C-alpha positions in Angstrom: 0.6 -30.9 19.3 3.4 -30.6 21.9 5.8 -29.2 19.4 3.4 -26.5 18.4 3.0 -25.5 22.0 6.7 -25.1 22.4 7.0 -23.1 19.2 4.1 -20.8 20.2 5.7 -20.3 23.6 9.1 -19.4 22.1 7.6 -17.0 19.6 5.7 -15.2 22.5 8.9 -15.0 24.6 11.0 -13.6 21.8 8.3 -11.1 20.9 8.0 -9.9 24.5 11.8 -9.5 24.8 12.0 -7.5 21.6 9.1 -5.3 22.7 10.7 -4.6 26.1 14.1 -3.8 24.6 12.5 -1.5 22.1 10.6 0.4 24.9 13.7 1.0 27.0 15.7 2.2 24.0 18.1 -0.7 23.6 16.7 -2.0 20.4 15.4 0.3 17.6 12.2 -1.1 16.2 11.5 1.7 13.7 13.2 -0.2 10.9 11.1 -3.2 11.7 7.9 -1.2 11.3 9.1 0.4 8.1 9.8 -3.1 6.6 6.7 -4.8 8.0 3.8 -2.5 7.0 4.4 -3.1 3.2 4.0 -6.8 3.9 0.3 -6.1 4.7 -0.2 -5.1 1.1 1.5 -8.2 -0.1 -0.7 -10.4 2.1 -3.8 -8.7 0.7 -2.5 -9.4 -2.8 -1.9 -13.0 -1.8 -5.5 -13.3 -0.7 -6.8 -12.1 -4.0 -4.5 -14.5 -5.8 -5.8 -17.4 -3.7 -9.4 -16.3 -4.5 -8.6 -16.4 -8.2 -6.8 -19.8 -7.9 -9.8 -21.3 -6.1 -12.2 -20.3 -8.9 -10.1 -20.3 -12.1 -10.7 -20.0 -15.0 -13.4 -17.8 -13.5 -13.0 -14.9 -11.1 -10.3 -13.2 -13.3 -11.6 -9.9 -11.9 -9.7 -10.7 -8.7 -6.4 -10.5 -10.6 -6.8 -6.7 -10.9 -6.6 -5.9 -7.1 -4.1 -8.8 -6.8 -1.7 -7.2 -9.2 -2.4 -3.7 -7.8 -1.6 -4.7 -4.2 1.4 -6.8 -5.3 3.0 -3.9 -7.1 2.1 -1.4 -4.3 3.6 -3.8 -1.7 6.8 -4.3 -3.7 7.1 -0.6 -4.4 6.6 0.4 -0.7 9.0 -2.3 0.5 11.8 -1.2 -1.9 10.9 2.4 -1.2 11.4 2.0 2.6 14.8 0.3 1.9 16.2 2.4 -0.9 14.0 5.5 -0.8 11.1 6.6 -2.9 13.0 8.8 -5.4 13.4 5.8 -7.8 10.5 3.7 -6.6 7.5 6.1 -6.9 6.9 5.2 -10.6 5.7 1.9 -9.2 2.6 3.6 -7.9 1.8 4.6 -11.5 2.5 1.1 -12.8 0.4 -0.6 -10.1 -3.1 -0.4 -11.8 -1.5 -1.3 -15.1 -0.1 -4.6 -13.6 -3.5 -5.6 -12.4 -5.1 -4.8 -15.8 -2.2 -6.7 -17.5 -2.9 -9.8 -15.5 -6.6 -9.5 -16.3 -5.7 -9.3 -20.0 -3.3 -12.2 -20.0 -5.5 -14.6 -18.0 -9.0 -13.2 -18.9 -10.9 -13.1 -22.2 -8.2 -10.7 -23.7 -10.3 -7.5 -24.1 -8.2 -5.3 -26.4 -9.5 -2.1 -24.7 -7.5 -3.0 -21.6 -4.3 -2.4 -23.6 -4.8 1.3 -23.8 -4.5 2.1 -20.1 -1.9 -0.7 -19.7 0.4 0.7 -22.4 -0.1 4.3 -21.2 0.5 3.7 -17.5 3.5 1.4 -18.0 5.0 3.9 -20.5 4.6 6.7 -18.0 6.1 4.6 -15.2 9.1 3.5 -17.4 9.9 7.0 -18.6 9.6 8.4 -15.0 11.9 5.7 -13.6 14.6 6.2 -16.3 14.3 10.0 -15.9 14.8 9.7 -12.1 17.6 7.1 -12.4 19.8 9.2 -14.7 18.5 12.6 -13.8 17.4 13.4 -17.3 13.9 14.8 -17.0 14.9 17.8 -19.1 15.4 15.4 -22.1 12.8 12.6 -21.4 9.7 14.7 -20.8 8.7 14.8 -24.5 8.2 11.1 -24.4 5.3 11.5 -21.9 3.3 13.0 -24.8 3.6 9.7 -26.7 2.4 7.5 -23.8 -1.2 7.3 -25.0 0.0 6.4 -28.4 1.7 3.3 -27.0 -1.6 2.1 -25.6 -3.4 2.8 -28.8 -0.7 1.0 -30.8 -1.0 -2.1 -28.6 -4.7 -1.9 -29.2 -4.1 -1.6 -33.0 -1.8 -4.6 -33.2 -3.9 -6.8 -31.0 -6.5 -7.4 -33.8 -7.8 -3.9 -34.7 -5.7 -3.5 -37.9 -8.8 -2.8 -39.9 -9.6 0.3 -37.7 -7.3 2.7 -39.5 -8.7 5.6 -37.5 -6.4 4.5 -34.6 -3.4 5.3 -36.6 -4.2 9.1 -36.7 -3.7 9.8 -33.0 -0.8 7.4 -32.9 1.1 9.2 -35.7 0.3 12.7 -34.4 1.4 12.0 -30.8 4.5 10.1 -32.0 5.6 12.8 -34.4 5.0 15.5 -31.7 6.9 13.6 -29.1 9.9 12.7 -31.4 10.1 16.3 -32.7 10.3 17.8 -29.2 12.6 15.0 -28.0 15.0 15.7 -30.9 15.1 19.4 -30.2 15.8 18.9 -26.5 18.3 16.0 -27.1 20.7 18.0 -29.3 20.9 20.7 -26.6 21.7 18.0 -23.9 25.5 17.8 -23.2 25.5 14.0 -22.7 23.9 13.2 -26.1 26.1 10.3 -27.0 25.8 8.6 -23.6 22.1 8.5 -24.1 22.2 6.5 -27.3 22.7 3.1 -25.7 19.8 3.7 -23.3 17.5 4.7 -26.1 18.4 1.5 -28.0 17.7 -0.5 -24.9 14.3 1.1 -24.4 13.4 0.3 -28.0 14.4 -3.4 -27.4 12.2 -3.5 -24.3 9.2 -2.0 -26.2 9.7 -4.6 -28.9 9.7 -7.4 -26.4 6.4 -6.1 -24.9 4.8 -6.0 -28.3 5.8 -9.6 -29.0 4.4 -10.8 -25.6 1.1 -8.9 -25.9 0.5 -10.0 -29.5 0.2 -13.7 -28.7 -2.8 -15.3 -30.4 -5.7 -15.7 -28.1 -8.2 -17.6 -30.2 -8.1 -20.8 -28.2 -8.6 -19.0 -24.9 -11.5 -16.9 -26.4 -13.2 -20.0 -27.7 -12.8 -21.7 -24.4 -14.6 -19.0 -22.6 -17.3 -19.0 -25.3 -17.8 -22.7 -24.9 -18.1 -22.4 -21.2 -20.7 -19.6 -21.6 -22.8 -21.8 -23.9 -23.1 -24.5 -21.1 -24.3 -22.1 -18.5 
């Protein structure tokens, strides 16, 4: 108890000194505020994660705001440090991260894969375009982003629904055609090849991860619902 009292007293003294130095202009506290306010978003995310952990395997709906605030907090924190030119795609990816956690730890509803694939694709394309300054070449891939979500839905257990292939093929062909036209007019064509290959490998990895069998988990939830 005595140690806690000393610690609390030291914290208050340090906080008071910092506040006084900031008010008289000796210590600039603006950087502290810029790095502190994103932590509020991370704390909110942690509360939702704790709520899910206390109720699991139920309460998976809490994972959506947990992933949302986690991604927003990280995006804002990195944005305040490095600037938002490269970080703003994180705002697009934030809801997709929450839905992805719901898909991975929930009953694996395939319909969630459509917004997940679409938003993550938009965020990834935007980040690459901002990083290398190649919006003039990458913009056609935005047309294909809904097709990514539909393709993930198709391989997740909807292979019998052949109607999904029609919009996938149409959007993909349109995107690839426009990309090819713009690519050959881009002066750094050969330098982009290695990045294109890397993007294909990343997409293949996501497909492998999201295509894990979920029968055991689904049956677990079914059995729990029978006992209620």
